[in-house]
C-alpha positions in Angstrom: 103.5 112.7 68.7 104.9 115.6 70.3 103.1 114.8 73.8 104.7 111.5 73.8 108.1 112.8 73.0 107.8 115.6 75.7 106.7 112.8 78.0 109.9 110.8 77.1 112.0 113.7 77.8 110.2 114.9 81.0 111.8 111.8 82.9 109.1 109.4 83.7 109.8 107.2 80.5 113.5 108.2 80.1 114.6 107.1 83.6 112.5 104.1 83.3 114.1 103.0 79.9 117.8 104.1 81.0 117.5 102.2 84.2 116.4 99.2 82.2 119.3 99.4 79.6 121.8 100.5 82.2 121.1 97.8 84.5 121.2 95.0 82.0 124.2 96.3 80.3 126.3 96.9 83.4 125.3 93.4 84.9 126.3 91.5 81.6 129.5 93.4 81.6 130.2 92.1 85.1 129.3 88.7 84.1 131.5 88.9 81.0 134.6 90.3 82.8 134.5 87.8 85.7 133.7 85.0 83.4 131.1 83.8 85.7 127.2 83.9 85.1 126.3 83.6 88.7 123.6 86.5 88.8 121.2 87.6 86.8 122.4 90.8 84.9 119.5 92.7 85.9 120.2 92.0 89.6 123.7 93.2 89.4 123.0 96.4 87.2 119.6 97.7 88.8 121.0 97.6 91.9 124.0 99.9 91.5 121.8 102.2 89.3 119.3 102.6 92.2 122.0 103.0 94.7 123.9 105.7 92.2 120.4 107.4 91.8 119.7 107.5 95.5 123.3 108.8 96.5 123.3 111.5 93.6 119.7 112.6 94.7 118.6 112.1 91.0 114.6 112.0 90.8 113.1 109.0 89.4 110.0 110.8 88.5 107.0 110.8 91.0 106.1 107.1 90.3 104.7 107.9 87.2 105.9 104.8 85.9 105.7 104.4 82.3 103.7 101.7 80.7 106.7 101.2 78.3 109.4 99.6 80.4 106.9 97.9 82.8 105.4 96.4 79.6 108.6 95.0 78.0 110.1 93.9 81.3 107.1 91.4 81.3 108.1 89.9 78.0 111.0 87.2 77.1 114.1 88.1 76.1 113.6 86.2 73.0 110.3 87.8 71.9 110.4 89.4 68.3 110.8 93.0 68.3 107.6 93.7 66.2 105.9 92.2 69.2 107.3 94.8 71.8 106.6 97.5 69.4 103.1 96.6 68.8 102.4 95.8 72.6 104.2 98.9 73.7 102.4 101.2 71.4 99.1 99.6 72.4 99.8 100.4 75.8 100.8 103.9 75.3 98.4 105.0 72.5 95.4 103.0 73.3 95.5 102.3 77.0 96.9 105.6 78.1 96.4 108.5 75.4 93.1 107.5 74.0 91.6 108.3 77.5 93.2 111.5 77.6 96.8 110.7 78.9 98.1 110.4 82.6 95.4 110.6 85.3 92.5 109.8 83.1 92.8 106.0 81.8 90.7 103.4 83.7 92.9 100.6 83.0 96.6 99.9 83.8 98.2 100.7 80.4 101.4 98.1 80.8 98.7 95.4 81.7 96.5 96.3 78.7 99.5 95.9 76.3 100.6 92.8 77.7 97.3 91.4 77.4 97.1 92.3 73.7 100.4 90.5 73.0 99.6 87.6 75.3 96.4 86.9 73.3 97.8 87.7 69.9 101.1 86.2 70.1 100.9 83.5 72.9 103.5 81.4 71.3 106.1 84.3 71.5 105.1 85.6 75.0 105.1 82.3 76.8 108.0 80.8 75.7 111.3 82.0 77.7 115.0 81.3 76.8 116.9 79.0 79.0 119.0 80.6 81.8 122.5 81.8 80.5 121.9 80.8 76.9 124.1 83.0 74.5 121.8 84.6 71.9 122.3 87.1 69.1 120.8 90.6 69.6 119.3 90.6 66.2 118.5 87.0 66.0 116.8 86.1 69.1 114.8 83.4 67.7 118.0 81.1 67.6 117.9 80.7 71.3 116.6 77.5 73.2 113.4 78.4 74.8 111.4 76.5 77.5 108.2 77.0 79.4 108.0 78.5 82.6 107.6 77.5 86.1 103.9 78.6 85.7 103.2 76.5 82.9 104.5 73.3 84.7 102.3 74.1 87.6 99.4 74.7 85.5 99.9 71.2 83.7 99.9 69.8 87.0 103.6 69.2 87.3 106.5 70.0 90.0 109.0 72.3 88.8 112.4 71.7 89.8 114.3 74.9 90.5 116.3 75.6 93.5 115.2 78.2 96.0 118.4 80.1 95.4 117.8 80.4 91.6 114.1 81.4 92.0 115.4 84.4 94.2 118.1 85.3 92.0 115.9 85.0 88.9 118.1 82.1 87.4 115.2 80.5 85.7 113.0 80.7 82.7 110.7 83.6 82.9 110.1 87.2 81.8 113.1 89.3 81.2 112.7 91.7 84.3 110.1 90.2 86.5 112.1 86.9 87.9 114.7 88.3 90.3 113.2 88.6 93.5 116.1 90.4 94.9 116.1 93.4 92.7 112.2 93.9 92.9 112.4 94.0 96.4 115.2 96.6 96.4 113.2 98.4 94.0 110.3 98.2 96.2 112.2 99.7 99.2 113.5 102.4 97.2 110.0 103.5 95.9 108.3 103.1 99.4 111.1 105.0 101.2 110.3 108.0 98.5 106.8 107.4 99.3 105.9 106.7 96.1 104.0 103.5 96.8 102.0 102.3 99.4 101.9 99.0 101.2 98.2 98.0 101.7 97.8 97.0 98.0 100.7 94.7 97.8 100.5 93.3 101.3 96.7 92.4 100.3 97.8 91.1 97.1 100.5 89.0 98.3 98.6 87.6 101.3 95.8 86.7 99.3 97.9 84.9 96.5 99.6 83.1 99.4 96.3 81.8 101.0 95.2 80.4 97.8 98.4 78.9 97.2 98.5 77.1 100.7 94.8 76.1 101.0 94.5 74.8 97.6 97.9 73.9 96.0 98.2 73.0 92.5 101.1 70.8 93.3 99.9 67.1 93.3 96.1 68.9 93.1 95.5 67.8 97.0 91.9 69.1 96.8 89.8 70.2 99.9 92.3 68.4 102.7 92.8 69.8 106.0 95.2 72.5 106.4 97.7 70.7 108.7 97.9 67.7 106.3 100.6 67.4 103.6 102.3 70.5 104.8 105.6 69.6 102.9 103.3 69.9 99.5 101.5 73.1 100.8 104.9 74.8 101.3 106.3 73.7 98.3 103.2 75.2 96.3 103.7 78.3 98.2 107.2 78.7 97.2 106.7 78.2 93.6 103.4 80.3 93.1 104.9 83.4 95.5 108.1 83.5 93.5 107.3 82.8 89.9 104.7 84.1 87.5 105.6 87.9 88.0 103.7 88.1 91.4 106.4 90.0 93.0 107.0 92.1 90.1 103.0 92.9 89.8 103.2 94.0 93.6 105.8 96.6 92.9 104.9 98.0 89.6 101.3 97.1 88.5 99.0 96.7 91.6 100.1 100.1 93.0 99.6 102.3 89.8 98.5 105.5 91.0 95.6 106.3 88.3 94.0 103.0 88.4 94.0 102.0 92.1 91.4 103.5 94.8 91.8 106.9 95.6 90.7 106.2 99.4 93.5 104.6 101.3 91.0 102.8 103.4 89.9 100.5 100.3 93.5 99.7 99.6 94.0 96.3 101.5 90.5 95.1 100.1 91.7 96.1 96.7 94.8 94.2 97.0 93.0 91.2 98.6 90.3 91.0 95.7 93.2 91.3 93.2 95.3 88.7 94.6 92.3 86.5 94.7 91.4 87.1 90.8 95.1 86.7 90.1 95.1 83.1 91.4 91.5 82.3 89.9 93.2 83.2 86.4 96.3 81.1 87.0 94.4 78.3 88.0 91.5 78.3 85.5 92.7 80.7 82.9 94.5 79.7 79.6 97.6 81.7 80.0 100.5 81.2 82.4 101.0 84.8 83.5 97.3 85.7 84.8 98.3 88.9 86.8 97.6 91.2 83.9 94.2 90.1 83.2 93.2 90.2 86.7 94.8 93.7 87.0 92.4 94.8 84.1 89.3 93.3 85.7 89.9 94.7 89.3 90.9 97.9 87.8 86.9 98.3 87.0 86.3 98.1 90.9 88.6 100.9 92.0 85.7 103.4 91.8 83.1 101.2 93.4 85.3 100.7 96.3 86.0 104.4 96.6 82.2 104.9 97.0 81.9 102.1 99.3 84.5 102.9 101.9 83.5 106.8 101.5 79.8 105.8 102.6 81.1 103.9 105.6 83.0 107.0 106.5 80.2 109.3 105.9 77.8 107.1 108.2 80.4 106.6 111.0 80.5 110.8 111.0 76.7 110.9 111.2 76.5 108.8 113.9 78.9 110.4 116.1 
């Protein structure tokens, strides 16, 4: 218990929690004062907080992004509090500290906690509030909920969400994983601080895009020639890439420094495998958000990829 308390007070968890709360509170306040619900509250608030931290030189730890904020940002705003508590407790206690704490766990704790919540309470985790729905803090169950864009694609339908709303996050989805603008801002901030690398997310997003383009779920084209039905392929690409927490995963999940390969030469291949597995879980899995299950599966390959690319480097040095 003291170790958890020290970890919170040390900064990595504290800044993550404070960033999330301050972002949402400030964004909601701006919307209430102006009387216009034009932006996702997380978009307005978090950009301000990130700029504030950068200008003031306040460190956001060294990308030891805690499993707690990453975990609950993947959950819907209407989920009951006991689901959040159990999910975070599983992520921190079983997924992280059971293996010896930071630097020793083999699987991403945030993905592990989310997977447990998704399997245990799918009716809670995969129903999201309708955008701009008013709900009580103490009674989130009274809000109107609906399925996500990923659910519509998995059912063989075509979502009806404007591209601008997809970018701003004004559609039904996880509380912190819908707004592409804020996620890109976070990625730029972490990249400028050299806290994340580009090899893994680039390979991850490229692999997801290739599967979405050549084998779209929209209208289930099948194995047609790539230049045929181009409009449908681009429509599939838009919905697949901008929904289902793909961009969120590219920033906060796949680049987790403990579970990714240590050899930088393996990062791109690791990202490509992870992207392919994510789309397979999306296409053939039972849950809308398959990226967390893919992360857990591909985490097991990190050590093998390290050895594989280290052997290749050794062979080149011997030949030379």
